[in-house]
PDB file of N, H, CA, C and O in Angstrom:
ATOM      1  N   MET A   1    -201.788-197.436  32.709  1.00  0.00           N
ATOM      2  CA  MET A   1    -200.723-196.835  33.439  1.00  0.00           C
ATOM      3  C   MET A   1    -200.263-197.477  34.529  1.00  0.00           C
ATOM      4  O   MET A   1    -201.141-197.993  35.220  1.00  0.00           O
ATOM      5  N   THR A   2    -199.206-197.595  34.873  1.00  0.00           N
ATOM      6  H   THR A   2    -198.493-197.176  34.311  1.00  0.00           H
ATOM      7  CA  THR A   2    -198.780-198.446  36.042  1.00  0.00           C
ATOM      8  C   THR A   2    -198.565-197.283  37.292  1.00  0.00           C
ATOM      9  O   THR A   2    -198.200-196.121  37.114  1.00  0.00           O
ATOM     10  N   ASN A   3    -198.858-197.857  38.462  1.00  0.00           N
ATOM     11  H   ASN A   3    -199.155-198.801  38.607  1.00  0.00           H
ATOM     12  CA  ASN A   3    -198.880-197.013  39.531  1.00  0.00           C
ATOM     13  C   ASN A   3    -197.279-196.780  40.104  1.00  0.00           C
ATOM     14  O   ASN A   3    -196.538-197.761  40.168  1.00  0.00           O
ATOM     15  N   PRO A   4    -196.876-195.664  40.443  1.00  0.00           N
ATOM     16  CA  PRO A   4    -195.374-195.565  40.853  1.00  0.00           C
ATOM     17  C   PRO A   4    -195.300-196.348  42.295  1.00  0.00           C
ATOM     18  O   PRO A   4    -196.250-196.545  43.053  1.00  0.00           O
ATOM     19  N   ALA A   5    -194.079-196.703  42.463  1.00  0.00           N
ATOM     20  H   ALA A   5    -193.307-196.543  41.847  1.00  0.00           H
ATOM     21  CA  ALA A   5    -193.668-197.404  43.744  1.00  0.00           C
ATOM     22  C   ALA A   5    -194.037-196.613  44.844  1.00  0.00           C
ATOM     23  O   ALA A   5    -194.043-195.389  44.714  1.00  0.00           O
ATOM     24  N   PRO A   6    -194.375-197.194  46.014  1.00  0.00           N
ATOM     25  CA  PRO A   6    -194.685-196.571  47.119  1.00  0.00           C
ATOM     26  C   PRO A   6    -193.418-195.544  47.550  1.00  0.00           C
ATOM     27  O   PRO A   6    -192.360-195.571  46.922  1.00  0.00           O
ATOM     28  N   ILE A   7    -193.596-194.818  48.461  1.00  0.00           N
ATOM     29  H   ILE A   7    -194.455-194.795  48.971  1.00  0.00           H
ATOM     30  CA  ILE A   7    -192.328-193.962  48.869  1.00  0.00           C
ATOM     31  C   ILE A   7    -192.004-194.372  50.223  1.00  0.00           C
ATOM     32  O   ILE A   7    -192.915-194.323  51.049  1.00  0.00           O
ATOM     33  N   ASP A   8    -190.799-194.786  50.602  1.00  0.00           N
ATOM     34  H   ASP A   8    -190.059-194.826  49.931  1.00  0.00           H
ATOM     35  CA  ASP A   8    -190.470-194.946  51.958  1.00  0.00           C
ATOM     36  C   ASP A   8    -189.605-193.633  52.584  1.00  0.00           C
ATOM     37  O   ASP A   8    -188.694-193.052  51.994  1.00  0.00           O
ATOM     38  N   ASP A   9    -190.045-193.366  53.723  1.00  0.00           N
ATOM     39  H   ASP A   9    -190.785-193.838  54.202  1.00  0.00           H
ATOM     40  CA  ASP A   9    -189.366-192.133  54.303  1.00  0.00           C
ATOM     41  C   ASP A   9    -188.231-192.555  54.998  1.00  0.00           C
ATOM     42  O   ASP A   9    -188.321-193.589  55.660  1.00  0.00           O
ATOM     43  N   VAL A  10    -187.026-191.847  54.960  1.00  0.00           N
ATOM     44  H   VAL A  10    -186.954-191.008  54.422  1.00  0.00           H
ATOM     45  CA  VAL A  10    -185.872-192.259  55.753  1.00  0.00           C
ATOM     46  C   VAL A  10    -185.344-190.986  56.516  1.00  0.00           C
ATOM     47  O   VAL A  10    -185.101-189.927  55.936  1.00  0.00           O
ATOM     48  N   SER A  11    -185.206-191.161  57.716  1.00  0.00           N
ATOM     49  H   SER A  11    -185.403-192.021  58.187  1.00  0.00           H
ATOM     50  CA  SER A  11    -184.844-189.907  58.538  1.00  0.00           C
ATOM     51  C   SER A  11    -183.457-189.773  58.633  1.00  0.00           C
ATOM     52  O   SER A  11    -182.848-190.744  59.082  1.00  0.00           O
ATOM     53  N   ILE A  12    -182.761-188.678  58.273  1.00  0.00           N
ATOM     54  H   ILE A  12    -183.256-187.889  57.908  1.00  0.00           H
ATOM     55  CA  ILE A  12    -181.185-188.516  58.245  1.00  0.00           C
ATOM     56  C   ILE A  12    -180.945-187.805  59.541  1.00  0.00           C
ATOM     57  O   ILE A  12    -179.761-187.667  59.848  1.00  0.00           O
ATOM     58  N   GLY A  13    -181.811-187.350  60.323  1.00  0.00           N
ATOM     59  H   GLY A  13    -182.773-187.463  60.073  1.00  0.00           H
ATOM     60  CA  GLY A  13    -181.202-186.756  61.445  1.00  0.00           C
ATOM     61  C   GLY A  13    -180.431-185.377  61.327  1.00  0.00           C
ATOM     62  O   GLY A  13    -179.598-184.994  62.148  1.00  0.00           O
ATOM     63  N   GLY A  14    -180.792-184.737  60.283  1.00  0.00           N
ATOM     64  H   GLY A  14    -181.470-185.048  59.616  1.00  0.00           H
ATOM     65  CA  GLY A  14    -180.374-183.305  60.058  1.00  0.00           C
ATOM     66  C   GLY A  14    -181.073-182.770  58.808  1.00  0.00           C
ATOM     67  O   GLY A  14    -182.142-183.248  58.427  1.00  0.00           O
ATOM     68  N   ASP A  15    -180.433-181.738  58.156  1.00  0.00           N
ATOM     69  H   ASP A  15    -179.565-181.350  58.466  1.00  0.00           H
ATOM     70  CA  ASP A  15    -181.007-181.077  57.134  1.00  0.00           C
ATOM     71  C   ASP A  15    -180.642-181.476  55.678  1.00  0.00           C
ATOM     72  O   ASP A  15    -181.438-181.402  54.742  1.00  0.00           O
ATOM     73  N   THR A  16    -179.295-181.927  55.577  1.00  0.00           N
ATOM     74  H   THR A  16    -178.648-181.987  56.337  1.00  0.00           H
ATOM     75  CA  THR A  16    -178.807-182.363  54.227  1.00  0.00           C
ATOM     76  C   THR A  16    -178.011-183.687  54.462  1.00  0.00           C
ATOM     77  O   THR A  16    -177.652-184.080  55.572  1.00  0.00           O
ATOM     78  N   ILE A  17    -177.783-184.318  53.288  1.00  0.00           N
ATOM     79  H   ILE A  17    -178.075-183.999  52.386  1.00  0.00           H
ATOM     80  CA  ILE A  17    -176.955-185.468  53.175  1.00  0.00           C
ATOM     81  C   ILE A  17    -176.440-185.530  51.778  1.00  0.00           C
ATOM     82  O   ILE A  17    -177.155-184.984  50.937  1.00  0.00           O
ATOM     83  N   ARG A  18    -175.447-186.036  51.409  1.00  0.00           N
ATOM     84  H   ARG A  18    -174.867-186.479  52.092  1.00  0.00           H
ATOM     85  CA  ARG A  18    -175.119-186.284  50.009  1.00  0.00           C
ATOM     86  C   ARG A  18    -175.531-187.529  49.426  1.00  0.00           C
ATOM     87  O   ARG A  18    -175.472-188.528  50.143  1.00  0.00           O
ATOM     88  N   LEU A  19    -175.937-187.635  48.245  1.00  0.00           N
ATOM     89  H   LEU A  19    -175.984-186.823  47.662  1.00  0.00           H
ATOM     90  CA  LEU A  19    -176.599-188.586  47.491  1.00  0.00           C
ATOM     91  C   LEU A  19    -176.012-189.981  47.684  1.00  0.00           C
ATOM     92  O   LEU A  19    -176.713-190.940  48.004  1.00  0.00           O
ATOM     93  N   GLY A  20    -174.619-190.061  47.463  1.00  0.00           N
ATOM     94  H   GLY A  20    -174.049-189.281  47.203  1.00  0.00           H
ATOM     95  CA  GLY A  20    -173.969-191.351  47.821  1.00  0.00           C
ATOM     96  C   GLY A  20    -174.023-191.823  49.148  1.00  0.00           C
ATOM     97  O   GLY A  20    -174.146-193.036  49.316  1.00  0.00           O
ATOM     98  N   GLN A  21    -173.958-191.125  50.045  1.00  0.00           N
ATOM     99  H   GLN A  21    -173.858-190.139  49.909  1.00  0.00           H
ATOM    100  CA  GLN A  21    -174.206-191.307  51.636  1.00  0.00           C
ATOM    101  C   GLN A  21    -175.571-191.925  51.879  1.00  0.00           C
ATOM    102  O   GLN A  21    -175.671-192.937  52.572  1.00  0.00           O
ATOM    103  N   PHE A  22    -176.733-191.276  51.266  1.00  0.00           N
ATOM    104  H   PHE A  22    -176.651-190.453  50.703  1.00  0.00           H
ATOM    105  CA  PHE A  22    -177.874-191.572  51.421  1.00  0.00           C
ATOM    106  C   PHE A  22    -178.323-192.847  50.978  1.00  0.00           C
ATOM    107  O   PHE A  22    -179.083-193.541  51.653  1.00  0.00           O
ATOM    108  N   LEU A  23    -177.830-193.214  49.742  1.00  0.00           N
ATOM    109  H   LEU A  23    -177.213-192.650  49.193  1.00  0.00           H
ATOM    110  CA  LEU A  23    -178.157-194.491  49.096  1.00  0.00           C
ATOM    111  C   LEU A  23    -177.753-195.645  49.963  1.00  0.00           C
ATOM    112  O   LEU A  23    -178.376-196.704  50.048  1.00  0.00           O
ATOM    113  N   LYS A  24    -176.622-195.330  50.613  1.00  0.00           N
ATOM    114  H   LYS A  24    -176.116-194.470  50.543  1.00  0.00           H
ATOM    115  CA  LYS A  24    -176.072-196.504  51.629  1.00  0.00           C
ATOM    116  C   LYS A  24    -176.774-196.264  52.870  1.00  0.00           C
ATOM    117  O   LYS A  24    -177.094-197.304  53.445  1.00  0.00           O
ATOM    118  N   PHE A  25    -177.112-195.162  53.462  1.00  0.00           N
ATOM    119  H   PHE A  25    -176.851-194.317  52.996  1.00  0.00           H
ATOM    120  CA  PHE A  25    -177.616-194.953  54.724  1.00  0.00           C
ATOM    121  C   PHE A  25    -179.131-195.567  54.713  1.00  0.00           C
ATOM    122  O   PHE A  25    -179.562-196.195  55.680  1.00  0.00           O
ATOM    123  N   ALA A  26    -179.854-195.345  53.600  1.00  0.00           N
ATOM    124  H   ALA A  26    -179.504-194.836  52.814  1.00  0.00           H
ATOM    125  CA  ALA A  26    -181.321-195.803  53.416  1.00  0.00           C
ATOM    126  C   ALA A  26    -181.411-197.275  52.992  1.00  0.00           C
ATOM    127  O   ALA A  26    -182.506-197.814  52.833  1.00  0.00           O
ATOM    128  N   GLY A  27    -180.121-197.989  52.790  1.00  0.00           N
ATOM    129  H   GLY A  27    -179.231-197.551  52.919  1.00  0.00           H
ATOM    130  CA  GLY A  27    -180.189-199.349  52.484  1.00  0.00           C
ATOM    131  C   GLY A  27    -180.584-199.769  51.153  1.00  0.00           C
ATOM    132  O   GLY A  27    -180.824-200.935  50.838  1.00  0.00           O
ATOM    133  N   VAL A  28    -180.645-198.668  50.319  1.00  0.00           N
ATOM    134  H   VAL A  28    -180.450-197.721  50.575  1.00  0.00           H
ATOM    135  CA  VAL A  28    -180.924-198.960  48.768  1.00  0.00           C
ATOM    136  C   VAL A  28    -179.815-199.823  48.233  1.00  0.00           C
ATOM    137  O   VAL A  28    -180.058-200.877  47.645  1.00  0.00           O
ATOM    138  N   LEU A  29    -178.567-199.362  48.445  1.00  0.00           N
ATOM    139  H   LEU A  29    -178.370-198.507  48.923  1.00  0.00           H
ATOM    140  CA  LEU A  29    -177.394-200.191  48.026  1.00  0.00           C
ATOM    141  C   LEU A  29    -176.438-200.407  49.056  1.00  0.00           C
ATOM    142  O   LEU A  29    -176.305-199.586  49.963  1.00  0.00           O
ATOM    143  N   ASP A  30    -175.691-201.556  48.979  1.00  0.00           N
ATOM    144  H   ASP A  30    -175.799-202.223  48.242  1.00  0.00           H
ATOM    145  CA  ASP A  30    -174.733-201.950  50.045  1.00  0.00           C
ATOM    146  C   ASP A  30    -173.595-201.239  50.292  1.00  0.00           C
ATOM    147  O   ASP A  30    -173.271-200.825  51.405  1.00  0.00           O
ATOM    148  N   SER A  31    -172.853-201.057  49.067  1.00  0.00           N
ATOM    149  H   SER A  31    -173.117-201.393  48.163  1.00  0.00           H
ATOM    150  CA  SER A  31    -171.590-200.615  49.169  1.00  0.00           C
ATOM    151  C   SER A  31    -171.218-199.271  48.457  1.00  0.00           C
ATOM    152  O   SER A  31    -171.998-198.883  47.588  1.00  0.00           O
ATOM    153  N   GLY A  32    -170.159-198.553  48.721  1.00  0.00           N
ATOM    154  H   GLY A  32    -169.525-198.868  49.427  1.00  0.00           H
ATOM    155  CA  GLY A  32    -169.915-197.404  48.059  1.00  0.00           C
ATOM    156  C   GLY A  32    -169.563-197.640  46.575  1.00  0.00           C
ATOM    157  O   GLY A  32    -169.798-196.768  45.739  1.00  0.00           O
ATOM    158  N   GLY A  33    -168.972-198.882  46.234  1.00  0.00           N
ATOM    159  H   GLY A  33    -168.781-199.590  46.914  1.00  0.00           H
ATOM    160  CA  GLY A  33    -168.774-199.259  44.922  1.00  0.00           C
ATOM    161  C   GLY A  33    -169.793-199.266  44.074  1.00  0.00           C
ATOM    162  O   GLY A  33    -169.787-198.725  42.969  1.00  0.00           O
ATOM    163  N   ASP A  34    -171.020-200.099  44.742  1.00  0.00           N
ATOM    164  H   ASP A  34    -171.024-200.539  45.640  1.00  0.00           H
ATOM    165  CA  ASP A  34    -172.276-200.120  44.097  1.00  0.00           C
ATOM    166  C   ASP A  34    -172.920-198.840  43.742  1.00  0.00           C
ATOM    167  O   ASP A  34    -173.461-198.630  42.656  1.00  0.00           O
ATOM    168  N   VAL A  35    -172.829-197.961  44.755  1.00  0.00           N
ATOM    169  H   VAL A  35    -172.389-198.131  45.637  1.00  0.00           H
ATOM    170  CA  VAL A  35    -173.361-196.666  44.669  1.00  0.00           C
ATOM    171  C   VAL A  35    -172.693-196.020  43.461  1.00  0.00           C
ATOM    172  O   VAL A  35    -173.361-195.694  42.480  1.00  0.00           O
ATOM    173  N   LYS A  36    -171.458-195.845  43.526  1.00  0.00           N
ATOM    174  H   LYS A  36    -170.915-196.110  44.323  1.00  0.00           H
ATOM    175  CA  LYS A  36    -170.597-195.030  42.557  1.00  0.00           C
ATOM    176  C   LYS A  36    -171.079-195.480  41.093  1.00  0.00           C
ATOM    177  O   LYS A  36    -171.473-194.670  40.253  1.00  0.00           O
ATOM    178  N   GLU A  37    -171.008-196.766  40.901  1.00  0.00           N
ATOM    179  H   GLU A  37    -170.688-197.423  41.583  1.00  0.00           H
ATOM    180  CA  GLU A  37    -171.476-197.543  39.618  1.00  0.00           C
ATOM    181  C   GLU A  37    -172.893-196.994  39.229  1.00  0.00           C
ATOM    182  O   GLU A  37    -173.096-196.493  38.123  1.00  0.00           O
ATOM    183  N   ALA A  38    -173.813-197.106  40.138  1.00  0.00           N
ATOM    184  H   ALA A  38    -173.648-197.512  41.037  1.00  0.00           H
ATOM    185  CA  ALA A  38    -175.210-196.898  39.790  1.00  0.00           C
ATOM    186  C   ALA A  38    -175.421-195.419  39.552  1.00  0.00           C
ATOM    187  O   ALA A  38    -176.298-195.010  38.790  1.00  0.00           O
ATOM    188  N   ILE A  39    -174.642-194.665  40.185  1.00  0.00           N
ATOM    189  H   ILE A  39    -173.930-194.997  40.804  1.00  0.00           H
ATOM    190  CA  ILE A  39    -174.794-193.286  39.910  1.00  0.00           C
ATOM    191  C   ILE A  39    -174.330-192.884  38.663  1.00  0.00           C
ATOM    192  O   ILE A  39    -175.009-192.120  37.976  1.00  0.00           O
ATOM    193  N   ILE A  40    -173.088-193.371  38.232  1.00  0.00           N
ATOM    194  H   ILE A  40    -172.536-193.991  38.790  1.00  0.00           H
ATOM    195  CA  ILE A  40    -172.279-193.015  37.026  1.00  0.00           C
ATOM    196  C   ILE A  40    -173.027-193.604  35.905  1.00  0.00           C
ATOM    197  O   ILE A  40    -173.008-192.993  34.837  1.00  0.00           O
ATOM    198  N   ASP A  41    -173.664-194.676  35.995  1.00  0.00           N
ATOM    199  H   ASP A  41    -173.680-195.173  36.863  1.00  0.00           H
ATOM    200  CA  ASP A  41    -174.413-195.384  34.943  1.00  0.00           C
ATOM    201  C   ASP A  41    -175.829-194.631  34.569  1.00  0.00           C
ATOM    202  O   ASP A  41    -176.471-194.910  33.557  1.00  0.00           O
ATOM    203  N   GLY A  42    -176.195-193.705  35.466  1.00  0.00           N
ATOM    204  H   GLY A  42    -175.674-193.479  36.289  1.00  0.00           H
ATOM    205  CA  GLY A  42    -177.562-192.970  35.320  1.00  0.00           C
ATOM    206  C   GLY A  42    -178.667-193.684  35.803  1.00  0.00           C
ATOM    207  O   GLY A  42    -179.803-193.427  35.405  1.00  0.00           O
ATOM    208  N   LEU A  43    -178.434-194.552  36.622  1.00  0.00           N
ATOM    209  H   LEU A  43    -177.511-194.761  36.946  1.00  0.00           H
ATOM    210  CA  LEU A  43    -179.589-195.357  37.148  1.00  0.00           C
ATOM    211  C   LEU A  43    -180.244-194.803  38.508  1.00  0.00           C
ATOM    212  O   LEU A  43    -181.114-195.484  39.052  1.00  0.00           O
ATOM    213  N   VAL A  44    -179.863-193.646  39.033  1.00  0.00           N
ATOM    214  H   VAL A  44    -179.157-193.093  38.591  1.00  0.00           H
ATOM    215  CA  VAL A  44    -180.485-193.067  40.070  1.00  0.00           C
ATOM    216  C   VAL A  44    -181.093-191.730  39.766  1.00  0.00           C
ATOM    217  O   VAL A  44    -180.443-190.910  39.117  1.00  0.00           O
ATOM    218  N   THR A  45    -182.312-191.460  40.199  1.00  0.00           N
ATOM    219  H   THR A  45    -182.840-192.127  40.726  1.00  0.00           H
ATOM    220  CA  THR A  45    -182.987-190.284  40.009  1.00  0.00           C
ATOM    221  C   THR A  45    -183.328-189.542  41.232  1.00  0.00           C
ATOM    222  O   THR A  45    -183.724-190.109  42.250  1.00  0.00           O
ATOM    223  N   VAL A  46    -183.163-188.178  41.118  1.00  0.00           N
ATOM    224  H   VAL A  46    -182.842-187.717  40.291  1.00  0.00           H
ATOM    225  CA  VAL A  46    -183.415-187.457  42.294  1.00  0.00           C
ATOM    226  C   VAL A  46    -184.624-186.559  41.786  1.00  0.00           C
ATOM    227  O   VAL A  46    -184.472-185.910  40.751  1.00  0.00           O
ATOM    228  N   ASN A  47    -185.758-186.508  42.452  1.00  0.00           N
ATOM    229  H   ASN A  47    -185.881-187.035  43.293  1.00  0.00           H
ATOM    230  CA  ASN A  47    -187.020-185.859  42.086  1.00  0.00           C
ATOM    231  C   ASN A  47    -187.314-185.950  40.506  1.00  0.00           C
ATOM    232  O   ASN A  47    -187.528-184.985  39.772  1.00  0.00           O
ATOM    233  N   GLY A  48    -187.283-187.260  40.145  1.00  0.00           N
ATOM    234  H   GLY A  48    -187.110-188.044  40.742  1.00  0.00           H
ATOM    235  CA  GLY A  48    -187.489-187.593  38.737  1.00  0.00           C
ATOM    236  C   GLY A  48    -186.545-187.438  37.631  1.00  0.00           C
ATOM    237  O   GLY A  48    -186.727-187.827  36.478  1.00  0.00           O
ATOM    238  N   GLU A  49    -185.381-186.751  38.154  1.00  0.00           N
ATOM    239  H   GLU A  49    -185.232-186.436  39.091  1.00  0.00           H
ATOM    240  CA  GLU A  49    -184.297-186.497  36.955  1.00  0.00           C
ATOM    241  C   GLU A  49    -182.903-187.259  37.558  1.00  0.00           C
ATOM    242  O   GLU A  49    -182.458-187.272  38.706  1.00  0.00           O
ATOM    243  N   VAL A  50    -182.445-187.832  36.426  1.00  0.00           N
ATOM    244  H   VAL A  50    -182.806-187.821  35.493  1.00  0.00           H
ATOM    245  CA  VAL A  50    -181.001-188.584  36.513  1.00  0.00           C
ATOM    246  C   VAL A  50    -180.052-187.475  37.057  1.00  0.00           C
ATOM    247  O   VAL A  50    -179.940-186.357  36.554  1.00  0.00           O
ATOM    248  N   ASP A  51    -179.436-187.899  38.065  1.00  0.00           N
ATOM    249  H   ASP A  51    -179.527-188.807  38.473  1.00  0.00           H
ATOM    250  CA  ASP A  51    -178.282-187.179  38.799  1.00  0.00           C
ATOM    251  C   ASP A  51    -177.028-187.994  38.719  1.00  0.00           C
ATOM    252  O   ASP A  51    -177.106-189.108  39.236  1.00  0.00           O
ATOM    253  N   ARG A  52    -175.828-187.638  38.142  1.00  0.00           N
ATOM    254  H   ARG A  52    -175.765-186.733  37.722  1.00  0.00           H
ATOM    255  CA  ARG A  52    -174.713-188.380  38.213  1.00  0.00           C
ATOM    256  C   ARG A  52    -173.695-187.875  39.026  1.00  0.00           C
ATOM    257  O   ARG A  52    -172.500-188.056  38.791  1.00  0.00           O
ATOM    258  N   ARG A  53    -174.231-187.109  40.185  1.00  0.00           N
ATOM    259  H   ARG A  53    -175.202-186.962  40.376  1.00  0.00           H
ATOM    260  CA  ARG A  53    -173.174-186.683  41.017  1.00  0.00           C
ATOM    261  C   ARG A  53    -173.341-187.356  42.546  1.00  0.00           C
ATOM    262  O   ARG A  53    -174.427-187.190  43.102  1.00  0.00           O
ATOM    263  N   ARG A  54    -172.481-187.975  43.113  1.00  0.00           N
ATOM    264  H   ARG A  54    -171.599-188.109  42.661  1.00  0.00           H
ATOM    265  CA  ARG A  54    -172.449-188.646  44.403  1.00  0.00           C
ATOM    266  C   ARG A  54    -172.475-187.662  45.400  1.00  0.00           C
ATOM    267  O   ARG A  54    -173.087-187.838  46.453  1.00  0.00           O
ATOM    268  N   GLY A  55    -171.796-186.545  45.119  1.00  0.00           N
ATOM    269  H   GLY A  55    -171.299-186.402  44.263  1.00  0.00           H
ATOM    270  CA  GLY A  55    -171.783-185.616  46.102  1.00  0.00           C
ATOM    271  C   GLY A  55    -172.862-184.611  46.115  1.00  0.00           C
ATOM    272  O   GLY A  55    -172.748-183.587  46.788  1.00  0.00           O
ATOM    273  N   ARG A  56    -174.002-184.885  45.331  1.00  0.00           N
ATOM    274  H   ARG A  56    -174.094-185.717  44.783  1.00  0.00           H
ATOM    275  CA  ARG A  56    -175.079-183.900  45.194  1.00  0.00           C
ATOM    276  C   ARG A  56    -175.771-183.662  46.672  1.00  0.00           C
ATOM    277  O   ARG A  56    -176.055-184.660  47.334  1.00  0.00           O
ATOM    278  N   GLN A  57    -176.004-182.545  47.114  1.00  0.00           N
ATOM    279  H   GLN A  57    -175.773-181.734  46.576  1.00  0.00           H
ATOM    280  CA  GLN A  57    -176.364-182.369  48.479  1.00  0.00           C
ATOM    281  C   GLN A  57    -178.059-182.469  48.334  1.00  0.00           C
ATOM    282  O   GLN A  57    -178.749-181.643  47.736  1.00  0.00           O
ATOM    283  N   LEU A  58    -178.547-183.665  49.020  1.00  0.00           N
ATOM    284  H   LEU A  58    -177.986-184.335  49.506  1.00  0.00           H
ATOM    285  CA  LEU A  58    -180.070-183.711  49.210  1.00  0.00           C
ATOM    286  C   LEU A  58    -180.645-182.830  50.222  1.00  0.00           C
ATOM    287  O   LEU A  58    -179.969-182.446  51.176  1.00  0.00           O
ATOM    288  N   GLN A  59    -181.671-182.547  50.081  1.00  0.00           N
ATOM    289  H   GLN A  59    -182.221-182.859  49.306  1.00  0.00           H
ATOM    290  CA  GLN A  59    -182.470-181.628  50.898  1.00  0.00           C
ATOM    291  C   GLN A  59    -183.721-182.344  51.465  1.00  0.00           C
ATOM    292  O   GLN A  59    -184.214-183.271  50.824  1.00  0.00           O
ATOM    293  N   LEU A  60    -184.254-181.943  52.656  1.00  0.00           N
ATOM    294  H   LEU A  60    -183.853-181.189  53.177  1.00  0.00           H
ATOM    295  CA  LEU A  60    -185.416-182.459  52.983  1.00  0.00           C
ATOM    296  C   LEU A  60    -186.549-182.650  52.104  1.00  0.00           C
ATOM    297  O   LEU A  60    -186.938-181.655  51.493  1.00  0.00           O
ATOM    298  N   GLY A  61    -187.163-183.779  51.924  1.00  0.00           N
ATOM    299  H   GLY A  61    -186.847-184.588  52.420  1.00  0.00           H
ATOM    300  CA  GLY A  61    -188.294-183.806  50.934  1.00  0.00           C
ATOM    301  C   GLY A  61    -187.758-184.397  49.537  1.00  0.00           C
ATOM    302  O   GLY A  61    -188.617-184.885  48.803  1.00  0.00           O
ATOM    303  N   ASP A  62    -186.525-184.400  49.131  1.00  0.00           N
ATOM    304  H   ASP A  62    -185.827-184.004  49.728  1.00  0.00           H
ATOM    305  CA  ASP A  62    -186.122-184.905  48.028  1.00  0.00           C
ATOM    306  C   ASP A  62    -186.423-186.402  47.981  1.00  0.00           C
ATOM    307  O   ASP A  62    -186.272-187.131  48.962  1.00  0.00           O
ATOM    308  N   ILE A  63    -186.909-186.874  46.643  1.00  0.00           N
ATOM    309  H   ILE A  63    -187.032-186.282  45.847  1.00  0.00           H
ATOM    310  CA  ILE A  63    -187.143-188.320  46.503  1.00  0.00           C
ATOM    311  C   ILE A  63    -186.095-188.771  45.702  1.00  0.00           C
ATOM    312  O   ILE A  63    -185.786-188.180  44.667  1.00  0.00           O
ATOM    313  N   VAL A  64    -185.449-189.899  46.150  1.00  0.00           N
ATOM    314  H   VAL A  64    -185.700-190.379  46.990  1.00  0.00           H
ATOM    315  CA  VAL A  64    -184.374-190.600  45.344  1.00  0.00           C
ATOM    316  C   VAL A  64    -184.977-191.878  45.047  1.00  0.00           C
ATOM    317  O   VAL A  64    -185.610-192.539  45.870  1.00  0.00           O
ATOM    318  N   ALA A  65    -184.728-192.260  43.657  1.00  0.00           N
ATOM    319  H   ALA A  65    -184.213-191.723  42.989  1.00  0.00           H
ATOM    320  CA  ALA A  65    -185.323-193.533  43.231  1.00  0.00           C
ATOM    321  C   ALA A  65    -184.054-194.573  42.539  1.00  0.00           C
ATOM    322  O   ALA A  65    -183.087-194.118  41.928  1.00  0.00           O
ATOM    323  N   PHE A  66    -184.243-195.704  42.728  1.00  0.00           N
ATOM    324  H   PHE A  66    -185.029-196.074  43.224  1.00  0.00           H
ATOM    325  CA  PHE A  66    -183.360-196.663  42.107  1.00  0.00           C
ATOM    326  C   PHE A  66    -183.913-198.016  41.802  1.00  0.00           C
ATOM    327  O   PHE A  66    -184.081-198.730  42.791  1.00  0.00           O
ATOM    328  N   GLU A  67    -184.239-198.530  40.611  1.00  0.00           N
ATOM    329  H   GLU A  67    -184.103-197.950  39.808  1.00  0.00           H
ATOM    330  CA  GLU A  67    -184.626-199.905  40.494  1.00  0.00           C
ATOM    331  C   GLU A  67    -186.001-200.036  41.108  1.00  0.00           C
ATOM    332  O   GLU A  67    -186.266-201.070  41.722  1.00  0.00           O
ATOM    333  N   GLY A  68    -186.917-199.054  40.991  1.00  0.00           N
ATOM    334  H   GLY A  68    -186.702-198.214  40.493  1.00  0.00           H
ATOM    335  CA  GLY A  68    -188.318-199.192  41.201  1.00  0.00           C
ATOM    336  C   GLY A  68    -188.508-198.708  42.619  1.00  0.00           C
ATOM    337  O   GLY A  68    -189.643-198.394  42.975  1.00  0.00           O
ATOM    338  N   ARG A  69    -187.472-198.620  43.476  1.00  0.00           N
ATOM    339  H   ARG A  69    -186.549-198.876  43.187  1.00  0.00           H
ATOM    340  CA  ARG A  69    -187.658-198.191  44.893  1.00  0.00           C
ATOM    341  C   ARG A  69    -187.498-196.663  45.066  1.00  0.00           C
ATOM    342  O   ARG A  69    -186.539-196.085  44.556  1.00  0.00           O
ATOM    343  N   ARG A  70    -188.394-196.039  45.752  1.00  0.00           N
ATOM    344  H   ARG A  70    -189.174-196.509  46.166  1.00  0.00           H
ATOM    345  CA  ARG A  70    -188.397-194.547  45.889  1.00  0.00           C
ATOM    346  C   ARG A  70    -188.324-194.334  47.569  1.00  0.00           C
ATOM    347  O   ARG A  70    -189.044-194.830  48.436  1.00  0.00           O
ATOM    348  N   VAL A  71    -187.129-193.367  47.700  1.00  0.00           N
ATOM    349  H   VAL A  71    -186.544-192.965  46.996  1.00  0.00           H
ATOM    350  CA  VAL A  71    -187.187-193.082  49.080  1.00  0.00           C
ATOM    351  C   VAL A  71    -187.133-191.650  49.241  1.00  0.00           C
ATOM    352  O   VAL A  71    -186.554-190.993  48.376  1.00  0.00           O
ATOM    353  N   ARG A  72    -187.727-191.008  50.359  1.00  0.00           N
ATOM    354  H   ARG A  72    -188.198-191.542  51.061  1.00  0.00           H
ATOM    355  CA  ARG A  72    -187.779-189.605  50.567  1.00  0.00           C
ATOM    356  C   ARG A  72    -186.967-189.184  51.752  1.00  0.00           C
ATOM    357  O   ARG A  72    -187.049-189.869  52.772  1.00  0.00           O
ATOM    358  N   VAL A  73    -186.265-188.230  51.732  1.00  0.00           N
ATOM    359  H   VAL A  73    -186.199-187.673  50.904  1.00  0.00           H
ATOM    360  CA  VAL A  73    -185.239-187.683  52.668  1.00  0.00           C
ATOM    361  C   VAL A  73    -186.177-186.941  53.626  1.00  0.00           C
ATOM    362  O   VAL A  73    -187.024-186.136  53.239  1.00  0.00           O
ATOM    363  N   ARG A  74    -185.955-187.282  54.945  1.00  0.00           N
ATOM    364  H   ARG A  74    -185.267-187.936  55.259  1.00  0.00           H
ATOM    365  CA  ARG A  74    -186.808-186.787  56.085  1.00  0.00           C
ATOM    366  C   ARG A  74    -186.022-186.323  57.156  1.00  0.00           C
ATOM    367  O   ARG A  74    -184.940-186.890  57.307  1.00  0.00           O
ATOM    368  N   PRO A  75    -186.342-185.362  57.981  1.00  0.00           N
ATOM    369  CA  PRO A  75    -185.390-184.868  59.045  1.00  0.00           C
ATOM    370  C   PRO A  75    -185.201-186.048  60.186  1.00  0.00           C
ATOM    371  O   PRO A  75    -184.462-185.859  61.152  1.00  0.00           O
TER     372      PRO A  75
END
């Protein structure tokens, strides 16, 4: 069994952020176009489940994953 990727914590300075914004803010993806494509293609997971909504409101503690990188939303 393979160990999961370590989790990086990213502080958002508040309580919520949208998935698309978070992927750019955390440096997971560089552009809005890349974010849109990755989400639509089902390549992004939130708490282990594929989510195809760029506007999904993430909450503190949510874990977003893309291409082996995992990032946790922190205040």
